[in-house]
N, C-alpha and C positions, 0 to 999 in steps of 0.2 A: 416669405414676403412676396406680394404681387408685384410683378415687373411690367412696365409698359415702355416700349420704344416708340416715340412719336414720329420720327422721320428717318428710317433706317436705310432708305434706298440708295442714297449717294454713297454711304459706307459700303453697303452690300447690295449691288444690283443683281446678284444671283451667283457670283463666282466665289463667294465665301460662305461660311456656315455660322448660323446662330446657335448651334447645338450646345456649346459650352455655356452660353448665357441661359438657355432653357433649363440646364441642369441645376441652376441656382434657385429656381422657383417658378410658379405659374407665370407665364410670359405671353404678352400680346405684342406683336411686332407689326407696325404700320409703316408702309412706304413713305407716306406723307400724311400730315394732319392739318386741315384748314383750321384757322383760328376759332371758328364757330364750334368746332368739335373737340377742342382741347379738353374742356371740363368733363365732357361725357366720357372721354377715353381714359382719363387719369383719375377719375373720382374714387376708385377703389385701390389705387396703386400706392404702395409705400415707396417704391423705387421707380424713378422716371429717367429715361435716357432721351436726350434731345441733341440735335445738331444745330439746326437753325430755327426750330419752332420756338417762339419766345415764351418765356415764363416770367410774367411781370408781378408786381406786388399784389395787384387785385386777384390775379389767378392763384398765387401762392396762399393768400389768406383764406381762400375758399376751399383749400385742400387740407383739412386737419390730419388725414392719414399719411400725408407725404412726409417722408423722413430723409430722402436722398435724391439728389439730382446728379446724374452723370452727363457731362457735356461731351459729346462725341467729336471733340475738336480741342485745339489749344486755346483759342479765344473764347471768353466766357461772357461777352457782352449781351448774349441772348437771355441771360438770367439776371434778375435783380438780386445781386449778391447781398446787399444790405438787408433787404427784406428776408431773404433766406436765413441769414444769420440770426435776425431777430426772432424768427420762428423755429430756430433750432433745426434747420434743414441743412444737412451736409451737402456741399457742392464740390464736385471734383472735375478735373479736366484731364486731357491726354497730352502731356508735353512730349516734344521731341520726336514724335513718330514719323514726321514727314520732312525732317530737315534736309536730308540729302536729295530727296525727290524735288523739293521746292528749289533748292540751290541749283539742281540740274536744269530745271525749267527756266529759272532766271537767266542762266547763261545761254540757254537756247533762244530766249527772247532777244538777248543782246546780240547774238550771232545773226539772228534774222535782221536786226536793224543794221548791222554792219556788212553782212555778206549777201543778204536778200536771197537766200537759197530758195525758199518757197516761191518767191516772185519769179526768179529766173527759171526755175523748173517749170512753172506754169507757162512762161513765155515759150519755152522749148515745146511743150505740149501743144501750144497754140500755133506752132509752125514758124516762129520767128527766126529760129536758128537755120532751118532749112532754106529760108529766104535771105539769109545774111550774105553780105558781100565779102566778109572776112571769115577767117576760121574760128573767131571768137567774138563775143559781143557782151556788153552790159549796158543797161539803160538806167541803172541806179548807181550812185557812187559806192565804191567798195572801200571799207575802212579797216586798216590794220590796227589791232588792239595793242600790240607790243609797244611798250613805252608810254601808253596813255594812263591816265589816273582814274581809278574807280573810287568813288566816295560812297561808303556804306553808312546808312543811317539806321542805327540799331544793330548792336553787335552781339546778339544772342547766338544760338546754335545755327540758325539759317544764315544770318549775316556773316558769321565767321566761316561757314562752309563755302559761301559764295566767294569770300575773300581768298580762300585757299585755291579755288579753281582759277580765279582771275589772275592770281599771282603766277600760277602755272602757265598762263597764256602770255606772261611777260608784262602784265599790268602792274603799275604802282598802286598800292592800296592805302587809302586813308579812311579813318572811321570816326564816327561820332556816336557816343552813348551818354545819355543823361546820368547813368549810374556807373560807378567805377567797375570796370571789367578788365581782366587781363587781356592784352592785345598782342602779346608775343612780339613778333617782328613787324607788326603793322603799325603805321603812324597814327596817333590819336589826334583828332582835331578838337580844339577847345570850344569852337563855336560852329553852329550850322552855317553861318555866313561864310566862314573860311572854307568849309567843305563845298558848299554850292559854287563859290567863285572859282575854286581850284580844280574841280573835278571835270573830266571829260565825260564821265558817266556817273549818274547818281542813282543808287539803288536803295529802295526802302524796305526795311525789315523790322519795323517797330509795331508794338501792339496798338490797338485803337483805344485811346483814352481821351478824356476831355482836353488833355494837353496836346495830343497829337492830331485832333480833329482839324482837318484842312491845314496841316503843317506845311504842305506844299501849296503856297498861295501865290498871288500875282507878284508880290514883292520878292519872294525867294526864287521864283522862276526868272525874275528880272536879274537876279545875281548870276545866273548860269551863263556859260559861254554860248554863243549862237551856234556853235558846232556840237554842243553837248546833247546827250540822251538822258531820258528819265525812265527808270524801271520801277514798277510797283507789283510785287507779289505778296504784299502783306494784307492791308485792308483798304477798301475803296475810299472810305470817307477821309482817309489821310490826305487825299489830294482834292483841292478845289477844282472840280472838273471843268467848270466854265473858264476859269483862269488858264488851265492847261490847254483847252481848245483854242483860246485866244493866242496863247504862246505858240502853238503849233501852226495855226493858220496864218499867223503873221510872220513866221520864220524866226521868231525870237529864240527858239531852240530847234535842234535838227530833227528830233523825233522822240517818240515815247513808245514803250511796250508795257502793257498792263494785263495782269491776269485777274484783277479784281476791280469792281466798280461800286459806287456808293449804293446803288439799288441793283439787286440781282434776282431774276433776269432784269436787264436794263430796259427802260421804256424806249420806244422808238425815237423820242425827242432828245435823248442823250446826245449832246453835240460831239462827244468823242467818237461815236460810231461812224462819223463822217469827216473827222478832222484829218488834216494832212499828216502824212508820215506817222500814223498812229496804228500800232498793232495791238489787237485785243484778243485774248484767249479766254474761254468761258470758265474761269475759276477752277481749272483742273490741274494746276501745278502739283497739288497734293495727292492726286488720285491714282498713282501707280498701284498695282496689286500688292507690291511689297510694302508700301507705306500703309495701305488700307488694312492689310493683315496685321501690321504692328498696332495700328489704332484699335482694331477689334480685340486683340489680345490684351492690351493695356486696359481698355474699357471694361472688359470682363473681370480682369484682376482687380480693378477698382471696386467693382460691385462685390466681388468675393471678399475683399478686405473689409469693406463696410459691414457686411453680414457678420464677419468674424470680430467686429468691434475694434478693428485696427485700420481705420480709414487711411488711405494714401492719396497723394496728389490732390489734397484739399486746397481749395482756393478762397474759401470764405471763413 
């Protein structure tokens, strides 16, 4: 079967190997694919792998040879799953590969909000400590996490991993999940309002669905404590970005740290790029070599299983 990788660079910028995939059949691997070139590149492919290159209904209907789409990620919103099912195209994803890496990055963002390590290190490099009148200084408030409440929205693998680390830091963890999930010794919140009003930190770990689009809006930001922080390492459109910019600039909440935005890369006019007390990293929480190697291995195994007529991690 002919295999085409539409946008492999973020998974493998050169430090991993595509050899295992190439052993499964004729294989074309592209770093990136502009929308105008999608049809040309996949016209003869039975198997297509994509990360963020969209495959909509119109595209899928024009590809009679296509039998399989492997999404090189956990989220599958880049593929029209309903159309794929109607056309008997199997779609798979790669679950769980980056849970620990994303959880680690989530806590790193929280620690930057509370300890301002990067900011103060830069101040030292700029000479502020050598000119200080005292043996120490800080110009941003330092916050101790012990005893504070972390509210986790979405309690899957990443949310539960974040909860475990936060608990080790002495935080009280409460969680909300729309589906029944075992939460062990963590407290379940029955409503989002309770979680937002109670938490000192709200962290988002839910998939992007019609129900979660702009889940964090002006009303829910208004429920938060003025001293509270918001973290988002899930999907950008879960947050109403204008509402968050307003909340930050007005001091309605104390700060936010985001690894994802609604449009990536973001346009210069995105207000969060200049909002007060807002830390943004470039959607790289998932990108450790360890996580990417797991992603690569599972993605190849998904293809191998499909070729063997035993598909795994099917999402449609």
